[in-house]
PQR file of N, CA, C, O and H, with PARSE charges and radii, in Angstrom:
ATOM      1  N   MET A   1       0.860  -1.175   0.015 -0.4000 1.5000
ATOM      2  CA  MET A   1      -0.001  -0.003   0.001 -0.0000 2.0000
ATOM      3  C   MET A   1       0.901   1.239  -0.006  0.5500 1.7000
ATOM      4  O   MET A   1       1.926   1.285   0.674 -0.5500 1.4000
ATOM      5  N   TYR A   2       0.500   2.223  -0.777 -0.4000 1.5000
ATOM      6  CA  TYR A   2       1.268   3.487  -0.802 -0.0000 2.0000
ATOM      7  C   TYR A   2       1.002   4.272   0.470  0.5500 1.7000
ATOM      8  O   TYR A   2      -0.144   4.500   0.857 -0.5500 1.4000
ATOM      9  H   TYR A   2      -0.333   2.186  -1.329  0.4000 1.0000
ATOM     10  N   ILE A   3       2.089   4.678   1.111 -0.4000 1.5000
ATOM     11  CA  ILE A   3       2.011   5.490   2.320 -0.0000 2.0000
ATOM     12  C   ILE A   3       2.264   6.934   1.946  0.5500 1.7000
ATOM     13  O   ILE A   3       1.529   7.825   2.370 -0.5500 1.4000
ATOM     14  H   ILE A   3       3.020   4.492   0.797  0.4000 1.0000
ATOM     15  N   CYS A   4       3.293   7.174   1.159 -0.4000 1.5000
ATOM     16  CA  CYS A   4       3.625   8.531   0.706 -0.0000 2.0000
ATOM     17  C   CYS A   4       3.382   8.589  -0.811  0.5500 1.7000
ATOM     18  O   CYS A   4       4.186   8.091  -1.600 -0.5500 1.4000
ATOM     19  H   CYS A   4       3.891   6.449   0.814  0.4000 1.0000
ATOM     20  N   VAL A   5       2.286   9.191  -1.191 -0.4000 1.5000
ATOM     21  CA  VAL A   5       1.920   9.282  -2.591 -0.0000 2.0000
ATOM     22  C   VAL A   5       2.859  10.252  -3.342  0.5500 1.7000
ATOM     23  O   VAL A   5       3.203  10.022  -4.502 -0.5500 1.4000
ATOM     24  H   VAL A   5       1.633   9.595  -0.551  0.4000 1.0000
ATOM     25  N   CYS A   6       3.252  11.310  -2.678 -0.4000 1.5000
ATOM     26  CA  CYS A   6       4.123  12.317  -3.309 -0.0000 2.0000
ATOM     27  C   CYS A   6       5.445  11.698  -3.788  0.5500 1.7000
ATOM     28  O   CYS A   6       5.942  12.043  -4.860 -0.5500 1.4000
ATOM     29  H   CYS A   6       2.973  11.497  -1.736  0.4000 1.0000
ATOM     30  N   LYS A   7       5.995  10.807  -3.009 -0.4000 1.5000
ATOM     31  CA  LYS A   7       7.287  10.179  -3.339 -0.0000 2.0000
ATOM     32  C   LYS A   7       7.135   8.734  -3.793  0.5500 1.7000
ATOM     33  O   LYS A   7       8.124   8.097  -4.156 -0.5500 1.4000
ATOM     34  H   LYS A   7       5.592  10.527  -2.138  0.4000 1.0000
ATOM     35  N   GLY A   8       5.928   8.210  -3.780 -0.4000 1.5000
ATOM     36  CA  GLY A   8       5.695   6.839  -4.234 -0.0000 2.0000
ATOM     37  C   GLY A   8       6.285   5.779  -3.312  0.5500 1.7000
ATOM     38  O   GLY A   8       6.808   4.766  -3.777 -0.5500 1.4000
ATOM     39  H   GLY A   8       5.125   8.728  -3.485  0.4000 1.0000
ATOM     40  N   VAL A   9       6.200   6.016  -1.999 -0.4000 1.5000
ATOM     41  CA  VAL A   9       6.777   5.125  -1.016 -0.0000 2.0000
ATOM     42  C   VAL A   9       5.708   4.209  -0.454  0.5500 1.7000
ATOM     43  O   VAL A   9       4.647   4.671  -0.033 -0.5500 1.4000
ATOM     44  H   VAL A   9       5.776   6.838  -1.621  0.4000 1.0000
ATOM     45  N   THR A  10       5.983   2.914  -0.446 -0.4000 1.5000
ATOM     46  CA  THR A  10       5.006   1.933   0.077 -0.0000 2.0000
ATOM     47  C   THR A  10       5.355   1.535   1.497  0.5500 1.7000
ATOM     48  O   THR A  10       6.445   1.813   1.998 -0.5500 1.4000
ATOM     49  H   THR A  10       6.844   2.540  -0.788  0.4000 1.0000
ATOM     50  N   ASP A  11       4.395   0.875   2.132 -0.4000 1.5000
ATOM     51  CA  ASP A  11       4.661   0.328   3.476 -0.0000 2.0000
ATOM     52  C   ASP A  11       5.770  -0.709   3.429  0.5500 1.7000
ATOM     53  O   ASP A  11       6.547  -0.831   4.376 -0.5500 1.4000
ATOM     54  H   ASP A  11       3.509   0.650   1.725  0.4000 1.0000
ATOM     55  N   HIS A  12       5.851  -1.450   2.346 -0.4000 1.5000
ATOM     56  CA  HIS A  12       6.904  -2.477   2.193 -0.0000 2.0000
ATOM     57  C   HIS A  12       8.264  -1.775   2.169  0.5500 1.7000
ATOM     58  O   HIS A  12       9.198  -2.259   2.810 -0.5500 1.4000
ATOM     59  H   HIS A  12       5.220  -1.351   1.577  0.4000 1.0000
ATOM     60  N   ALA A  13       8.408  -0.688   1.478 -0.4000 1.5000
ATOM     61  CA  ALA A  13       9.680   0.037   1.401 -0.0000 2.0000
ATOM     62  C   ALA A  13      10.066   0.567   2.774  0.5500 1.7000
ATOM     63  O   ALA A  13      11.242   0.552   3.136 -0.5500 1.4000
ATOM     64  H   ALA A  13       7.650  -0.294   0.958  0.4000 1.0000
ATOM     65  N   ILE A  14       9.092   1.032   3.536 -0.4000 1.5000
ATOM     66  CA  ILE A  14       9.363   1.534   4.896 -0.0000 2.0000
ATOM     67  C   ILE A  14       9.838   0.395   5.760  0.5500 1.7000
ATOM     68  O   ILE A  14      10.825   0.540   6.482 -0.5500 1.4000
ATOM     69  H   ILE A  14       8.136   1.044   3.241  0.4000 1.0000
ATOM     70  N   ARG A  15       9.150  -0.754   5.706 -0.4000 1.5000
ATOM     71  CA  ARG A  15       9.548  -1.916   6.510 -0.0000 2.0000
ATOM     72  C   ARG A  15      10.971  -2.366   6.145  0.5500 1.7000
ATOM     73  O   ARG A  15      11.771  -2.673   7.028 -0.5500 1.4000
ATOM     74  H   ARG A  15       8.349  -0.871   5.119  0.4000 1.0000
ATOM     75  N   GLN A  16      11.275  -2.403   4.866 -0.4000 1.5000
ATOM     76  CA  GLN A  16      12.613  -2.805   4.440 -0.0000 2.0000
ATOM     77  C   GLN A  16      13.672  -1.840   5.006  0.5500 1.7000
ATOM     78  O   GLN A  16      14.724  -2.270   5.479 -0.5500 1.4000
ATOM     79  H   GLN A  16      10.625  -2.153   4.148  0.4000 1.0000
ATOM     80  N   ALA A  17      13.379  -0.547   4.950 -0.4000 1.5000
ATOM     81  CA  ALA A  17      14.325   0.447   5.466 -0.0000 2.0000
ATOM     82  C   ALA A  17      14.548   0.238   6.963  0.5500 1.7000
ATOM     83  O   ALA A  17      15.680   0.328   7.438 -0.5500 1.4000
ATOM     84  H   ALA A  17      12.524  -0.198   4.566  0.4000 1.0000
ATOM     85  N   VAL A  18      13.484  -0.038   7.702 -0.4000 1.5000
ATOM     86  CA  VAL A  18      13.619  -0.253   9.159 -0.0000 2.0000
ATOM     87  C   VAL A  18      14.435  -1.518   9.408  0.5500 1.7000
ATOM     88  O   VAL A  18      15.298  -1.524  10.286 -0.5500 1.4000
ATOM     89  H   VAL A  18      12.565  -0.111   7.315  0.4000 1.0000
ATOM     90  N   LEU A  19      14.184  -2.582   8.662 -0.4000 1.5000
ATOM     91  CA  LEU A  19      14.919  -3.816   8.839 -0.0000 2.0000
ATOM     92  C   LEU A  19      16.397  -3.657   8.485  0.5500 1.7000
ATOM     93  O   LEU A  19      17.248  -4.407   8.963 -0.5500 1.4000
ATOM     94  H   LEU A  19      13.483  -2.577   7.949  0.4000 1.0000
ATOM     95  N   GLN A  20      16.685  -2.664   7.637 -0.4000 1.5000
ATOM     96  CA  GLN A  20      18.062  -2.389   7.244 -0.0000 2.0000
ATOM     97  C   GLN A  20      18.721  -1.316   8.131  0.5500 1.7000
ATOM     98  O   GLN A  20      19.851  -0.907   7.867 -0.5500 1.4000
ATOM     99  H   GLN A  20      15.994  -2.055   7.249  0.4000 1.0000
ATOM    100  N   GLY A  21      18.017  -0.862   9.178 -0.4000 1.5000
ATOM    101  CA  GLY A  21      18.662   0.014  10.126 -0.0000 2.0000
ATOM    102  C   GLY A  21      18.018   1.357  10.398  0.5500 1.7000
ATOM    103  O   GLY A  21      18.443   2.046  11.324 -0.5500 1.4000
ATOM    104  H   GLY A  21      17.099  -1.194   9.392  0.4000 1.0000
ATOM    105  N   ALA A  22      17.020   1.760   9.642 -0.4000 1.5000
ATOM    106  CA  ALA A  22      16.338   3.030   9.929 -0.0000 2.0000
ATOM    107  C   ALA A  22      15.647   2.916  11.278  0.5500 1.7000
ATOM    108  O   ALA A  22      14.894   1.972  11.517 -0.5500 1.4000
ATOM    109  H   ALA A  22      16.674   1.200   8.889  0.4000 1.0000
ATOM    110  N   GLU A  23      15.898   3.859  12.146 -0.4000 1.5000
ATOM    111  CA  GLU A  23      15.369   3.814  13.492 -0.0000 2.0000
ATOM    112  C   GLU A  23      14.338   4.933  13.803  0.5500 1.7000
ATOM    113  O   GLU A  23      13.495   4.799  14.690 -0.5500 1.4000
ATOM    114  H   GLU A  23      16.510   4.625  11.952  0.4000 1.0000
ATOM    115  N   ARG A  24      14.443   6.017  13.047 -0.4000 1.5000
ATOM    116  CA  ARG A  24      13.621   7.194  13.317 -0.0000 2.0000
ATOM    117  C   ARG A  24      13.016   7.742  12.054  0.5500 1.7000
ATOM    118  O   ARG A  24      13.417   7.380  10.948 -0.5500 1.4000
ATOM    119  H   ARG A  24      15.127   6.126  12.326  0.4000 1.0000
ATOM    120  N   MET A  25      12.047   8.620  12.223 -0.4000 1.5000
ATOM    121  CA  MET A  25      11.409   9.287  11.068 -0.0000 2.0000
ATOM    122  C   MET A  25      12.462  10.021  10.259  0.5500 1.7000
ATOM    123  O   MET A  25      12.401  10.051   9.030 -0.5500 1.4000
ATOM    124  H   MET A  25      11.722   8.914  13.122  0.4000 1.0000
ATOM    125  N   ARG A  26      13.414  10.605  10.938 -0.4000 1.5000
ATOM    126  CA  ARG A  26      14.506  11.333  10.257 -0.0000 2.0000
ATOM    127  C   ARG A  26      15.275  10.397   9.310  0.5500 1.7000
ATOM    128  O   ARG A  26      15.672  10.795   8.216 -0.5500 1.4000
ATOM    129  H   ARG A  26      13.464  10.581  11.936  0.4000 1.0000
ATOM    130  N   ASP A  27      15.474   9.159   9.748 -0.4000 1.5000
ATOM    131  CA  ASP A  27      16.179   8.165   8.894 -0.0000 2.0000
ATOM    132  C   ASP A  27      15.348   7.852   7.652  0.5500 1.7000
ATOM    133  O   ASP A  27      15.884   7.770   6.547 -0.5500 1.4000
ATOM    134  H   ASP A  27      15.151   8.835  10.637  0.4000 1.0000
ATOM    135  N   LEU A  28      14.048   7.679   7.834 -0.4000 1.5000
ATOM    136  CA  LEU A  28      13.167   7.364   6.719 -0.0000 2.0000
ATOM    137  C   LEU A  28      13.070   8.543   5.739  0.5500 1.7000
ATOM    138  O   LEU A  28      12.982   8.349   4.526 -0.5500 1.4000
ATOM    139  H   LEU A  28      13.612   7.745   8.732  0.4000 1.0000
ATOM    140  N   LYS A  29      13.089   9.754   6.281 -0.4000 1.5000
ATOM    141  CA  LYS A  29      13.072  10.935   5.420 -0.0000 2.0000
ATOM    142  C   LYS A  29      14.361  10.978   4.573  0.5500 1.7000
ATOM    143  O   LYS A  29      14.326  11.284   3.381 -0.5500 1.4000
ATOM    144  H   LYS A  29      13.161   9.911   7.266  0.4000 1.0000
ATOM    145  N   ALA A  30      15.470  10.672   5.207 -0.4000 1.5000
ATOM    146  CA  ALA A  30      16.752  10.731   4.513 -0.0000 2.0000
ATOM    147  C   ALA A  30      16.876   9.674   3.413  0.5500 1.7000
ATOM    148  O   ALA A  30      17.397   9.953   2.333 -0.5500 1.4000
ATOM    149  H   ALA A  30      15.498  10.424   6.175  0.4000 1.0000
ATOM    150  N   CYS A  31      16.392   8.458   3.695 -0.4000 1.5000
ATOM    151  CA  CYS A  31      16.616   7.387   2.738 -0.0000 2.0000
ATOM    152  C   CYS A  31      15.449   7.195   1.752  0.5500 1.7000
ATOM    153  O   CYS A  31      15.661   6.705   0.643 -0.5500 1.4000
ATOM    154  H   CYS A  31      15.969   8.232   4.572  0.4000 1.0000
ATOM    155  N   LEU A  32      14.244   7.567   2.137 -0.4000 1.5000
ATOM    156  CA  LEU A  32      13.096   7.359   1.258 -0.0000 2.0000
ATOM    157  C   LEU A  32      12.418   8.658   0.799  0.5500 1.7000
ATOM    158  O   LEU A  32      11.687   8.661  -0.192 -0.5500 1.4000
ATOM    159  H   LEU A  32      14.072   7.965   3.038  0.4000 1.0000
ATOM    160  N   GLY A  33      12.655   9.726   1.500 -0.4000 1.5000
ATOM    161  CA  GLY A  33      12.059  10.998   1.145 -0.0000 2.0000
ATOM    162  C   GLY A  33      10.650  11.212   1.683  0.5500 1.7000
ATOM    163  O   GLY A  33       9.985  12.172   1.295 -0.5500 1.4000
ATOM    164  H   GLY A  33      13.248   9.723   2.305  0.4000 1.0000
ATOM    165  N   VAL A  34      10.191  10.350   2.555 -0.4000 1.5000
ATOM    166  CA  VAL A  34       8.830  10.527   3.125 -0.0000 2.0000
ATOM    167  C   VAL A  34       8.749  11.841   3.908  0.5500 1.7000
ATOM    168  O   VAL A  34       9.741  12.282   4.488 -0.5500 1.4000
ATOM    169  H   VAL A  34      10.732   9.571   2.871  0.4000 1.0000
ATOM    170  N   THR A  35       7.620  12.436   3.923 -0.4000 1.5000
ATOM    171  CA  THR A  35       7.263  13.701   4.626 -0.0000 2.0000
ATOM    172  C   THR A  35       7.927  14.932   4.042  0.5500 1.7000
ATOM    173  O   THR A  35       7.792  16.010   4.622 -0.5500 1.4000
ATOM    174  H   THR A  35       6.814  12.078   3.452  0.4000 1.0000
ATOM    175  N   GLU A  36       8.639  14.834   2.922 -0.4000 1.5000
ATOM    176  CA  GLU A  36       9.319  15.996   2.355 -0.0000 2.0000
ATOM    177  C   GLU A  36       8.368  16.937   1.609  0.5500 1.7000
ATOM    178  O   GLU A  36       8.616  18.141   1.549 -0.5500 1.4000
ATOM    179  H   GLU A  36       8.748  13.959   2.450  0.4000 1.0000
ATOM    180  N   GLN A  37       7.297  16.409   1.048 -0.4000 1.5000
ATOM    181  CA  GLN A  37       6.413  17.231   0.239 -0.0000 2.0000
ATOM    182  C   GLN A  37       5.280  17.797   1.109  0.5500 1.7000
ATOM    183  O   GLN A  37       5.458  18.805   1.794 -0.5500 1.4000
ATOM    184  H   GLN A  37       7.095  15.431   1.097  0.4000 1.0000
ATOM    185  N   CYS A  38       4.122  17.140   1.073 -0.4000 1.5000
ATOM    186  CA  CYS A  38       2.957  17.693   1.778 -0.0000 2.0000
ATOM    187  C   CYS A  38       2.897  17.309   3.242  0.5500 1.7000
ATOM    188  O   CYS A  38       2.279  18.018   4.036 -0.5500 1.4000
ATOM    189  H   CYS A  38       3.977  16.322   0.517  0.4000 1.0000
ATOM    190  N   GLY A  39       3.518  16.214   3.618 -0.4000 1.5000
ATOM    191  CA  GLY A  39       3.547  15.804   5.042 -0.0000 2.0000
ATOM    192  C   GLY A  39       2.357  14.994   5.499  0.5500 1.7000
ATOM    193  O   GLY A  39       2.312  14.586   6.659 -0.5500 1.4000
ATOM    194  H   GLY A  39       4.020  15.637   2.973  0.4000 1.0000
ATOM    195  N   LEU A  40       1.390  14.744   4.631 -0.4000 1.5000
ATOM    196  CA  LEU A  40       0.192  13.995   5.047 -0.0000 2.0000
ATOM    197  C   LEU A  40       0.510  12.542   5.402  0.5500 1.7000
ATOM    198  O   LEU A  40      -0.270  11.894   6.101 -0.5500 1.4000
ATOM    199  H   LEU A  40       1.426  15.076   3.688  0.4000 1.0000
ATOM    200  N   CYS A  41       1.628  12.031   4.938 -0.4000 1.5000
ATOM    201  CA  CYS A  41       2.003  10.643   5.201 -0.0000 2.0000
ATOM    202  C   CYS A  41       2.651  10.425   6.552  0.5500 1.7000
ATOM    203  O   CYS A  41       2.855   9.278   6.948 -0.5500 1.4000
ATOM    204  H   CYS A  41       2.262  12.557   4.371  0.4000 1.0000
ATOM    205  N   ALA A  42       2.980  11.480   7.272 -0.4000 1.5000
ATOM    206  CA  ALA A  42       3.769  11.372   8.512 -0.0000 2.0000
ATOM    207  C   ALA A  42       3.134  10.444   9.541  0.5500 1.7000
ATOM    208  O   ALA A  42       3.832   9.636  10.154 -0.5500 1.4000
ATOM    209  H   ALA A  42       2.814  12.413   6.951  0.4000 1.0000
ATOM    210  N   CYS A  43       1.840  10.544   9.738 -0.4000 1.5000
ATOM    211  CA  CYS A  43       1.142   9.715  10.736 -0.0000 2.0000
ATOM    212  C   CYS A  43       1.235   8.235  10.368  0.5500 1.7000
ATOM    213  O   CYS A  43       1.568   7.397  11.207 -0.5500 1.4000
ATOM    214  H   CYS A  43       1.273  11.201   9.240  0.4000 1.0000
ATOM    215  N   HIS A  44       0.941   7.928   9.124 -0.4000 1.5000
ATOM    216  CA  HIS A  44       0.961   6.510   8.708 -0.0000 2.0000
ATOM    217  C   HIS A  44       2.414   5.978   8.636  0.5500 1.7000
ATOM    218  O   HIS A  44       2.666   4.811   8.934 -0.5500 1.4000
ATOM    219  H   HIS A  44       0.670   8.609   8.443  0.4000 1.0000
ATOM    220  N   THR A  45       3.342   6.832   8.246 -0.4000 1.5000
ATOM    221  CA  THR A  45       4.738   6.431   8.221 -0.0000 2.0000
ATOM    222  C   THR A  45       5.202   6.053   9.627  0.5500 1.7000
ATOM    223  O   THR A  45       5.846   5.022   9.820 -0.5500 1.4000
ATOM    224  H   THR A  45       3.137   7.781   8.004  0.4000 1.0000
ATOM    225  N   LYS A  46       4.871   6.891  10.597 -0.4000 1.5000
ATOM    226  CA  LYS A  46       5.239   6.639  11.991 -0.0000 2.0000
ATOM    227  C   LYS A  46       4.641   5.358  12.487  0.5500 1.7000
ATOM    228  O   LYS A  46       5.294   4.617  13.221 -0.5500 1.4000
ATOM    229  H   LYS A  46       4.348   7.729  10.439  0.4000 1.0000
ATOM    230  N   MET A  47       3.395   5.068  12.103 -0.4000 1.5000
ATOM    231  CA  MET A  47       2.713   3.857  12.533 -0.0000 2.0000
ATOM    232  C   MET A  47       3.448   2.625  11.980  0.5500 1.7000
ATOM    233  O   MET A  47       3.674   1.667  12.720 -0.5500 1.4000
ATOM    234  H   MET A  47       2.864   5.670  11.507  0.4000 1.0000
ATOM    235  N   VAL A  48       3.819   2.634  10.703 -0.4000 1.5000
ATOM    236  CA  VAL A  48       4.535   1.517  10.105 -0.0000 2.0000
ATOM    237  C   VAL A  48       5.916   1.393  10.728  0.5500 1.7000
ATOM    238  O   VAL A  48       6.382   0.281  10.979 -0.5500 1.4000
ATOM    239  H   VAL A  48       3.635   3.412  10.102  0.4000 1.0000
ATOM    240  N   LEU A  49       6.569   2.500  10.979 -0.4000 1.5000
ATOM    241  CA  LEU A  49       7.898   2.505  11.626 -0.0000 2.0000
ATOM    242  C   LEU A  49       7.801   1.833  13.001  0.5500 1.7000
ATOM    243  O   LEU A  49       8.584   0.933  13.303 -0.5500 1.4000
ATOM    244  H   LEU A  49       6.191   3.404  10.775  0.4000 1.0000
ATOM    245  N   ASP A  50       6.852   2.260  13.828 -0.4000 1.5000
ATOM    246  CA  ASP A  50       6.697   1.708  15.162 -0.0000 2.0000
ATOM    247  C   ASP A  50       6.360   0.236  15.162  0.5500 1.7000
ATOM    248  O   ASP A  50       6.916  -0.528  15.951 -0.5500 1.4000
ATOM    249  H   ASP A  50       6.215   2.991  13.582  0.4000 1.0000
ATOM    250  N   GLN A  51       5.450  -0.179  14.282 -0.4000 1.5000
ATOM    251  CA  GLN A  51       5.080  -1.590  14.177 -0.0000 2.0000
ATOM    252  C   GLN A  51       6.264  -2.452  13.777  0.5500 1.7000
ATOM    253  O   GLN A  51       6.490  -3.516  14.354 -0.5500 1.4000
ATOM    254  H   GLN A  51       4.998   0.441  13.640  0.4000 1.0000
ATOM    255  N   THR A  52       7.012  -1.997  12.796 -0.4000 1.5000
ATOM    256  CA  THR A  52       8.141  -2.779  12.305 -0.0000 2.0000
ATOM    257  C   THR A  52       9.265  -2.856  13.336  0.5500 1.7000
ATOM    258  O   THR A  52       9.887  -3.905  13.504 -0.5500 1.4000
ATOM    259  H   THR A  52       6.828  -1.133  12.327  0.4000 1.0000
ATOM    260  N   ARG A  53       9.522  -1.742  14.024 -0.4000 1.5000
ATOM    261  CA  ARG A  53      10.536  -1.761  15.063 -0.0000 2.0000
ATOM    262  C   ARG A  53      10.147  -2.755  16.179  0.5500 1.7000
ATOM    263  O   ARG A  53      10.991  -3.483  16.701 -0.5500 1.4000
ATOM    264  H   ARG A  53       9.017  -0.890  13.887  0.4000 1.0000
ATOM    265  N   LYS A  54       8.869  -2.764  16.522 -0.4000 1.5000
ATOM    266  CA  LYS A  54       8.396  -3.692  17.544 -0.0000 2.0000
ATOM    267  C   LYS A  54       8.556  -5.137  17.083  0.5500 1.7000
ATOM    268  O   LYS A  54       9.029  -5.979  17.846 -0.5500 1.4000
ATOM    269  H   LYS A  54       8.183  -2.173  16.099  0.4000 1.0000
ATOM    270  N   GLN A  55       8.171  -5.429  15.860 -0.4000 1.5000
ATOM    271  CA  GLN A  55       8.313  -6.790  15.297 -0.0000 2.0000
ATOM    272  C   GLN A  55       9.798  -7.171  15.229  0.5500 1.7000
ATOM    273  O   GLN A  55      10.158  -8.318  15.496 -0.5500 1.4000
ATOM    274  H   GLN A  55       7.786  -4.745  15.240  0.4000 1.0000
ATOM    275  N   LYS A  56      10.632  -6.238  14.881 -0.4000 1.5000
ATOM    276  CA  LYS A  56      12.073  -6.498  14.756 -0.0000 2.0000
ATOM    277  C   LYS A  56      12.624  -6.847  16.144  0.5500 1.7000
ATOM    278  O   LYS A  56      13.432  -7.767  16.270 -0.5500 1.4000
ATOM    279  H   LYS A  56      10.340  -5.307  14.664  0.4000 1.0000
ATOM    280  N   THR A  57      12.201  -6.130  17.177 -0.4000 1.5000
ATOM    281  CA  THR A  57      12.656  -6.397  18.531 -0.0000 2.0000
ATOM    282  C   THR A  57      12.191  -7.755  19.005  0.5500 1.7000
ATOM    283  O   THR A  57      12.969  -8.502  19.600 -0.5500 1.4000
ATOM    284  H   THR A  57      11.544  -5.383  17.075  0.4000 1.0000
ATOM    285  N   LEU A  58      10.939  -8.090  18.754 -0.4000 1.5000
ATOM    286  CA  LEU A  58      10.399  -9.378  19.185 -0.0000 2.0000
ATOM    287  C   LEU A  58      11.040 -10.555  18.446  0.5500 1.7000
ATOM    288  O   LEU A  58      11.103 -11.659  18.988 -0.5500 1.4000
ATOM    289  H   LEU A  58      10.307  -7.483  18.271  0.4000 1.0000
ATOM    290  N   ALA A  59      11.505 -10.339  17.243 -0.4000 1.5000
ATOM    291  CA  ALA A  59      12.094 -11.396  16.429 -0.0000 2.0000
ATOM    292  C   ALA A  59      13.537 -11.696  16.835  0.5500 1.7000
ATOM    293  O   ALA A  59      14.056 -12.770  16.532 -0.5500 1.4000
ATOM    294  H   ALA A  59      11.453  -9.442  16.803  0.4000 1.0000
ATOM    295  N   GLN A  60      14.179 -10.758  17.515 -0.4000 1.5000
ATOM    296  CA  GLN A  60      15.568 -10.962  17.902 -0.0000 2.0000
ATOM    297  C   GLN A  60      15.632 -11.885  19.112  0.5500 1.7000
ATOM    298  O   GLN A  60      14.851 -11.736  20.052 -0.5500 1.4000
ATOM    299  H   GLN A  60      13.757  -9.886  17.761  0.4000 1.0000
ATOM    300  N   PRO A  61      16.562 -12.841  19.091 -0.5600 1.5000
ATOM    301  CA  PRO A  61      16.712 -13.710  20.245  0.2800 2.0000
ATOM    302  C   PRO A  61      17.240 -12.894  21.425  0.5500 1.7000
ATOM    303  O   PRO A  61      17.991 -11.936  21.237 -0.5500 1.4000
ATOM    304  N   PRO A  62      16.844 -13.278  22.643 -0.5600 1.5000
ATOM    305  CA  PRO A  62      17.325 -12.521  23.808  0.2800 2.0000
ATOM    306  C   PRO A  62      18.848 -12.641  23.918  0.5500 1.7000
ATOM    307  O   PRO A  62      19.423 -13.685  23.610 -0.5500 1.4000
ATOM    308  N   SER A  63      19.474 -11.579  24.351 -0.4000 1.5000
ATOM    309  CA  SER A  63      20.908 -11.611  24.501 -0.0000 2.0000
ATOM    310  C   SER A  63      21.271 -12.471  25.693  0.5500 1.7000
ATOM    311  O   SER A  63      20.570 -12.439  26.705 -0.5500 1.4000
ATOM    312  H   SER A  63      19.007 -10.731  24.601  0.4000 1.0000
ATOM    313  N   PRO A  64      22.337 -13.232  25.605 -0.5600 1.5000
ATOM    314  CA  PRO A  64      22.711 -14.106  26.705  0.2800 2.0000
ATOM    315  C   PRO A  64      23.152 -13.342  27.933  0.5500 1.7000
ATOM    316  O   PRO A  64      23.685 -12.237  27.833 -0.5500 1.4000
ATOM    317  N   GLU A  65      22.929 -13.927  29.075 -0.4000 1.5000
ATOM    318  CA  GLU A  65      23.373 -13.354  30.337 -0.0000 2.0000
ATOM    319  C   GLU A  65      24.886 -13.325  30.363  0.5500 1.7000
ATOM    320  O   GLU A  65      25.525 -14.267  29.894 -0.5500 1.4000
ATOM    321  H   GLU A  65      22.495 -14.824  29.156  0.4000 1.0000
ATOM    322  N   PRO A  66      25.470 -12.279  30.894 -0.5600 1.5000
ATOM    323  CA  PRO A  66      26.936 -12.294  31.011  0.2800 2.0000
ATOM    324  C   PRO A  66      27.359 -13.380  31.973  0.5500 1.7000
ATOM    325  O   PRO A  66      26.759 -13.553  33.034 -0.5500 1.4000
ATOM    326  N   THR A  67      28.372 -14.094  31.609 -0.4000 1.5000
ATOM    327  CA  THR A  67      28.847 -15.194  32.486 -0.0000 2.0000
ATOM    328  C   THR A  67      29.957 -14.690  33.362  0.5500 1.7000
ATOM    329  O   THR A  67      30.783 -13.864  32.972 -0.5500 1.4000
ATOM    330  H   THR A  67      28.859 -13.953  30.748  0.4000 1.0000
ATOM    331  N   ARG A  68      29.941 -15.224  34.570 -0.4000 1.5000
ATOM    332  CA  ARG A  68      30.991 -14.889  35.521 -0.0000 2.0000
ATOM    333  C   ARG A  68      31.902 -16.092  35.619  0.5500 1.7000
ATOM    334  O   ARG A  68      31.436 -17.231  35.591 -0.5500 1.4000
ATOM    335  H   ARG A  68      29.270 -15.895  34.887  0.4000 1.0000
ATOM    336  N   PRO A  69      33.179 -15.851  35.731 -0.5600 1.5000
ATOM    337  CA  PRO A  69      34.091 -16.999  35.883  0.2800 2.0000
ATOM    338  C   PRO A  69      33.765 -17.734  37.182  0.5500 1.7000
ATOM    339  O   PRO A  69      33.422 -17.109  38.186 -0.5500 1.4000
ATOM    340  N   HIS A  70      33.872 -19.028  37.160 -0.4000 1.5000
ATOM    341  CA  HIS A  70      33.603 -19.831  38.376 -0.0000 2.0000
ATOM    342  C   HIS A  70      34.703 -19.566  39.381  0.5500 1.7000
ATOM    343  O   HIS A  70      35.885 -19.517  39.040 -0.5500 1.4000
ATOM    344  H   HIS A  70      34.151 -19.536  36.345  0.4000 1.0000
ATOM    345  N   GLU A  71      34.298 -19.400  40.612 -0.4000 1.5000
ATOM    346  CA  GLU A  71      35.287 -19.223  41.682 -0.0000 2.0000
ATOM    347  C   GLU A  71      35.710 -20.603  42.154  0.5500 1.7000
ATOM    348  O   GLU A  71      34.873 -21.469  42.409 -0.5500 1.4000
ATOM    349  H   GLU A  71      33.338 -19.440  40.889  0.4000 1.0000
ATOM    350  N   SER A  72      36.951 -20.789  42.264 -0.4000 1.5000
ATOM    351  CA  SER A  72      37.423 -22.110  42.738 -0.0000 2.0000
ATOM    352  C   SER A  72      37.672 -22.041  44.242  0.5500 1.7000
ATOM    353  O   SER A  72      38.098 -21.018  44.777 -0.5500 1.4000
ATOM    354  H   SER A  72      37.632 -20.086  42.057  0.4000 1.0000
ATOM    355  N   ILE A  73      37.397 -23.142  44.893 -0.4000 1.5000
ATOM    356  CA  ILE A  73      37.600 -23.229  46.323 -0.0000 2.0000
ATOM    357  C   ILE A  73      38.965 -23.865  46.562  0.5500 1.7000
ATOM    358  O   ILE A  73      39.247 -24.965  46.086 -0.5500 1.4000
ATOM    359  H   ILE A  73      37.051 -23.973  44.458  0.4000 1.0000
ATOM    360  N   ILE A  74      39.791 -23.162  47.296 -0.4000 1.5000
ATOM    361  CA  ILE A  74      41.140 -23.692  47.560 -0.0000 2.0000
ATOM    362  C   ILE A  74      41.242 -24.082  48.982  0.5500 1.7000
ATOM    363  O   ILE A  74      42.293 -24.552  49.419 -0.5500 1.4000
ATOM    364  H   ILE A  74      39.561 -22.268  47.683  0.4000 1.0000
TER
END
């Protein structure tokens, strides 16, 4: 679905950008050009950004607990 009609940006393109490292609206504006023209896409762009970031976080395996060296009893 087109999110930014002015620049021809789809929700798929936004998701791909987030998966490739875009973290903020500023990043999406820089790499895709969203919100540069009329700005009507800002709300929907933010929604797709937030959803994708959440999915990306949930898909990542939890980081392992830091291990402490075993103390030996002498």
